[in-house]
N, CA, C and O atoms as a DFTB+ gen file, in Angstrom:
296 C
 N C O
     1  1     -69.191     -47.955    -112.023
     2  2     -69.394     -49.083    -110.697
     3  2     -69.261     -49.964    -110.204
     4  3     -69.164     -50.947    -110.939
     5  1     -69.199     -50.125    -109.190
     6  2     -68.317     -50.966    -108.199
     7  2     -68.387     -52.106    -108.241
     8  3     -69.474     -52.645    -108.450
     9  1     -66.906     -53.035    -107.998
    10  2     -67.229     -54.428    -108.046
    11  2     -66.802     -54.599    -107.468
    12  3     -65.945     -53.814    -107.061
    13  1     -67.142     -56.444    -106.611
    14  2     -66.124     -56.616    -105.651
    15  2     -66.685     -58.182    -106.544
    16  3     -67.742     -58.482    -107.099
    17  1     -65.313     -58.944    -106.315
    18  2     -65.010     -60.535    -106.835
    19  2     -64.919     -61.079    -105.040
    20  3     -64.425     -60.532    -104.054
    21  1     -65.421     -61.984    -105.168
    22  2     -64.878     -62.363    -103.789
    23  2     -63.723     -63.749    -104.609
    24  3     -63.542     -63.983    -105.804
    25  1     -63.330     -64.203    -103.782
    26  2     -62.227     -65.779    -104.210
    27  2     -62.488     -66.505    -103.110
    28  3     -62.596     -66.218    -101.918
    29  1     -62.617     -68.070    -104.089
    30  2     -63.113     -69.482    -102.375
    31  2     -61.379     -69.237    -102.044
    32  3     -60.483     -68.732    -102.721
    33  1     -61.407     -69.859    -100.664
    34  2     -59.962     -70.028     -99.982
    35  2     -59.042     -68.992     -99.696
    36  3     -57.886     -69.176     -99.314
    37  1     -59.856     -67.353     -99.991
    38  2     -58.919     -66.204     -99.473
    39  2     -60.320     -65.765     -98.561
    40  3     -61.496     -66.093     -98.399
    41  1     -58.982     -64.477     -97.953
    42  2     -60.299     -63.840     -96.888
    43  2     -60.046     -62.366     -98.216
    44  3     -60.607     -61.273     -98.154
    45  1     -59.559     -62.590     -98.748
    46  2     -59.598     -60.938     -99.563
    47  2     -60.382     -61.398    -100.843
    48  3     -60.766     -62.462    -101.328
    49  1     -60.429     -59.916    -101.177
    50  2     -61.601     -59.769    -102.420
    51  2     -61.367     -59.170    -102.928
    52  3     -60.860     -58.223    -102.327
    53  1     -61.452     -59.000    -104.620
    54  2     -60.748     -58.048    -105.472
    55  2     -61.971     -56.739    -105.618
    56  3     -63.085     -57.240    -105.468
    57  1     -62.033     -55.513    -105.818
    58  2     -62.652     -54.441    -105.284
    59  2     -62.255     -53.281    -106.261
    60  3     -61.369     -52.448    -106.070
    61  1     -63.058     -53.386    -107.311
    62  2     -62.544     -52.203    -108.539
    63  2     -64.038     -51.799    -109.150
    64  3     -65.107     -52.379    -109.342
    65  1     -63.403     -50.257    -109.372
    66  2     -64.558     -49.415    -110.348
    67  2     -64.635     -49.843    -111.985
    68  3     -63.501     -49.721    -112.447
    69  1     -65.398     -50.211    -112.808
    70  2     -65.635     -49.954    -114.116
    71  2     -66.343     -49.444    -114.438
    72  3     -67.300     -49.045    -113.775
    73  1     -65.991     -49.137    -116.394
    74  2     -67.005     -48.140    -116.040
    75  2     -68.044     -49.169    -117.564
    76  3     -68.645     -48.568    -118.455
    77  1     -68.000     -50.212    -117.491
    78  2     -69.240     -51.525    -118.089
    79  2     -70.619     -51.251    -117.233
    80  3     -70.680     -50.858    -116.068
    81  1     -71.512     -51.505    -117.959
    82  2     -72.597     -51.535    -116.918
    83  2     -73.336     -52.781    -116.450
    84  3     -73.281     -53.700    -117.267
    85  1     -73.991     -53.027    -115.370
    86  2     -74.341     -53.846    -114.496
    87  2     -74.816     -55.024    -114.740
    88  3     -74.822     -56.035    -114.038
    89  1     -75.528     -54.675    -116.596
    90  2     -76.319     -55.832    -117.261
    91  2     -75.056     -56.269    -118.715
    92  3     -75.248     -57.070    -119.630
    93  1     -73.992     -55.531    -118.491
    94  2     -72.722     -55.838    -118.903
    95  2     -71.736     -57.114    -118.146
    96  3     -71.294     -58.216    -118.473
    97  1     -71.713     -56.359    -117.142
    98  2     -70.974     -57.439    -115.975
    99  2     -71.922     -58.543    -116.152
   100  3     -71.647     -59.471    -116.914
   101  1     -72.956     -58.504    -115.533
   102  2     -74.208     -59.772    -114.822
   103  2     -74.152     -60.880    -116.411
   104  3     -74.457     -62.072    -116.368
   105  1     -73.753     -60.241    -117.561
   106  2     -73.228     -60.813    -118.759
   107  2     -72.550     -61.683    -119.058
   108  3     -72.752     -62.842    -119.421
   109  1     -71.072     -60.640    -118.769
   110  2     -69.966     -61.828    -118.456
   111  2     -69.971     -62.926    -117.492
   112  3     -69.744     -64.108    -117.748
   113  1     -70.184     -62.541    -116.639
   114  2     -70.293     -63.893    -115.614
   115  2     -70.731     -64.813    -115.459
   116  3     -70.313     -65.801    -114.856
   117  1     -72.100     -64.541    -116.243
   118  2     -73.511     -65.491    -116.339
   119  2     -72.731     -66.402    -117.216
   120  3     -72.679     -67.583    -116.870
   121  1     -72.023     -65.976    -118.463
   122  2     -71.546     -66.343    -119.612
   123  2     -70.591     -67.639    -119.292
   124  3     -70.655     -68.776    -119.759
   125  1     -69.446     -66.927    -118.080
   126  2     -68.437     -67.975    -117.944
   127  2     -69.012     -69.083    -116.731
   128  3     -68.639     -70.256    -116.708
   129  1     -69.862     -68.569    -115.858
   130  2     -70.581     -69.916    -115.706
   131  2     -70.955     -71.023    -115.913
   132  3     -70.773     -72.111    -115.368
   133  1     -71.904     -70.416    -117.369
   134  2     -72.560     -71.447    -117.941
   135  2     -71.933     -72.666    -118.088
   136  3     -72.320     -73.796    -117.788
   137  1     -70.585     -72.153    -118.753
   138  2     -69.352     -73.389    -118.651
   139  2     -69.125     -72.631    -120.092
   140  3     -69.655     -73.385    -120.908
   141  1     -68.934     -72.229    -120.340
   142  2     -68.795     -71.767    -122.260
   143  2     -67.318     -71.181    -122.372
   144  3     -66.532     -71.193    -123.319
   145  1     -67.174     -70.519    -120.718
   146  2     -65.617     -70.330    -120.858
   147  2     -65.414     -70.593    -119.569
   148  3     -66.395     -70.851    -118.871
   149  1     -63.619     -70.575    -118.790
   150  2     -63.673     -71.642    -117.522
   151  2     -62.901     -69.956    -116.846
   152  3     -62.411     -70.000    -115.717
   153  1     -62.877     -68.861    -117.479
   154  2     -62.715     -67.880    -116.688
   155  2     -63.495     -66.125    -116.349
   156  3     -63.645     -65.637    -117.469
   157  1     -63.750     -65.605    -115.800
   158  2     -63.991     -64.149    -115.398
   159  2     -63.658     -63.367    -116.065
   160  3     -62.466     -63.455    -115.771
   161  1     -63.714     -61.933    -117.407
   162  2     -62.479     -61.041    -117.414
   163  2     -63.078     -59.926    -117.678
   164  3     -63.711     -59.631    -118.692
   165  1     -62.864     -59.286    -116.714
   166  2     -63.684     -57.625    -116.381
   167  2     -62.369     -56.561    -116.248
   168  3     -61.387     -56.864    -115.570
   169  1     -62.467     -55.359    -116.934
   170  2     -61.598     -54.396    -116.861
   171  2     -62.365     -53.234    -115.751
   172  3     -63.541     -53.177    -115.390
   173  1     -61.461     -52.565    -115.473
   174  2     -61.261     -51.513    -114.717
   175  2     -61.617     -49.936    -115.273
   176  3     -61.517     -49.739    -116.484
   177  1     -62.005     -48.889    -114.436
   178  2     -61.926     -47.691    -115.359
   179  2     -60.678     -46.941    -115.998
   180  3     -60.476     -46.280    -117.017
   181  1     -59.792     -47.453    -114.678
   182  2     -58.200     -47.683    -115.070
   183  2     -58.125     -48.068    -116.088
   184  3     -58.613     -47.304    -116.921
   185  1     -57.789     -48.802    -116.399
   186  2     -57.236     -49.826    -118.114
   187  2     -57.212     -51.211    -117.285
   188  3     -57.792     -52.141    -117.847
   189  1     -56.732     -51.437    -116.255
   190  2     -56.354     -52.832    -115.344
   191  2     -57.129     -54.069    -116.006
   192  3     -58.254     -53.575    -115.935
   193  1     -57.277     -54.951    -116.425
   194  2     -57.983     -55.783    -116.484
   195  2     -57.583     -57.131    -115.361
   196  3     -56.566     -57.727    -115.006
   197  1     -58.777     -57.166    -115.129
   198  2     -58.835     -58.588    -114.453
   199  2     -59.444     -60.000    -114.821
   200  3     -60.455     -60.048    -115.522
   201  1     -58.774     -61.264    -114.307
   202  2     -58.630     -62.740    -114.839
   203  2     -58.741     -63.508    -113.811
   204  3     -57.737     -63.800    -113.161
   205  1     -59.999     -63.982    -113.470
   206  2     -60.158     -64.918    -112.439
   207  2     -60.761     -65.943    -113.244
   208  3     -61.488     -65.908    -114.237
   209  1     -60.050     -67.265    -112.250
   210  2     -61.166     -68.884    -113.400
   211  2     -62.237     -68.896    -112.799
   212  3     -62.227     -68.215    -111.774
   213  1     -63.264     -69.458    -113.058
   214  2     -64.752     -69.416    -112.332
   215  2     -64.884     -70.501    -111.164
   216  3     -65.826     -70.639    -110.384
   217  1     -63.790     -71.175    -111.239
   218  2     -63.788     -72.375    -110.407
   219  2     -63.249     -71.773    -108.603
   220  3     -63.204     -72.392    -107.541
   221  1     -62.931     -70.396    -108.933
   222  2     -62.724     -69.750    -107.977
   223  2     -63.331     -68.502    -107.723
   224  3     -62.693     -67.580    -107.214
   225  1     -64.427     -68.416    -108.017
   226  2     -65.634     -67.180    -108.302
   227  2     -66.244     -68.112    -106.715
   228  3     -66.485     -69.313    -106.588
   229  1     -66.341     -66.997    -105.703
   230  2     -67.059     -67.488    -104.792
   231  2     -68.334     -66.327    -104.728
   232  3     -69.370     -66.625    -104.134
   233  1     -68.229     -65.434    -105.162
   234  2     -69.121     -64.266    -104.994
   235  2     -68.648     -62.936    -106.197
   236  3     -67.536     -62.420    -106.314
   237  1     -70.011     -62.612    -107.049
   238  2     -69.523     -61.335    -107.776
   239  2     -70.954     -60.573    -106.859
   240  3     -72.041     -61.031    -106.506
   241  1     -70.442     -59.513    -106.744
   242  2     -70.962     -57.460    -105.993
   243  2     -70.991     -56.889    -106.806
   244  3     -70.045     -56.114    -106.944
   245  1     -72.279     -56.896    -108.057
   246  2     -72.632     -55.549    -108.755
   247  2     -73.096     -54.497    -108.175
   248  3     -74.318     -54.353    -108.163
   249  1     -72.281     -53.546    -107.580
   250  2     -72.798     -52.251    -106.903
   251  2     -73.610     -50.964    -107.689
   252  3     -73.171     -50.646    -108.794
   253  1     -74.175     -50.607    -107.427
   254  2     -75.379     -49.431    -108.013
   255  2     -74.846     -48.358    -109.284
   256  3     -73.638     -48.306    -109.514
   257  1     -75.265     -47.992    -109.634
   258  2     -74.581     -46.939    -110.682
   259  2     -74.492     -45.666    -110.370
   260  3     -73.603     -44.949    -110.830
   261  1     -75.748     -45.092    -109.247
   262  2     -75.451     -44.053    -108.403
   263  2     -74.273     -43.065    -108.166
   264  3     -73.387     -43.695    -107.590
   265  1     -73.980     -42.049    -108.330
   266  2     -72.723     -41.521    -107.947
   267  2     -73.031     -41.550    -106.129
   268  3     -74.128     -41.011    -105.982
   269  1     -72.775     -41.742    -105.502
   270  2     -72.017     -41.356    -103.664
   271  2     -72.180     -39.628    -103.762
   272  3     -71.639     -38.726    -104.402
   273  1     -73.466     -39.770    -102.533
   274  2     -73.715     -38.098    -102.019
   275  2     -72.838     -37.499    -101.387
   276  3     -72.769     -38.038    -100.283
   277  1     -71.840     -36.357    -101.495
   278  2     -71.072     -36.046    -100.571
   279  2     -71.774     -34.351    -100.059
   280  3     -72.411     -33.450    -100.604
   281  1     -71.099     -34.681     -98.500
   282  2     -71.800     -33.137     -97.888
   283  2     -72.611     -33.470     -96.672
   284  3     -72.649     -34.572     -96.123
   285  1     -73.232     -32.422     -96.330
   286  2     -74.725     -32.934     -95.208
   287  2     -75.816     -32.392     -96.110
   288  3     -75.946     -31.705     -97.123
   289  1     -76.608     -33.131     -95.118
   290  2     -77.749     -32.939     -95.398
   291  2     -78.801     -32.345     -93.997
   292  3     -78.879     -32.930     -92.917
   293  1     -79.488     -31.152     -94.334
   294  2     -80.089     -30.317     -93.235
   295  2     -81.394     -31.144     -93.661
   296  3     -82.463     -30.951     -93.082
């Protein structure tokens, strides 16, 4: 699943693939925004961990779980 995180006051975004489901990512982000945590922690499929302060979150885009189709359509 593709994840894109926008950071306030920054023209760049964090983009990575994760093995977590959309529901798991949504729960992590929702819990952090509710005030129970001051940061969002997500892990990508390569083993890297991303920690983003909730005050810096502009948006979190959760991609689809479907794989991309490759090839020609006739």
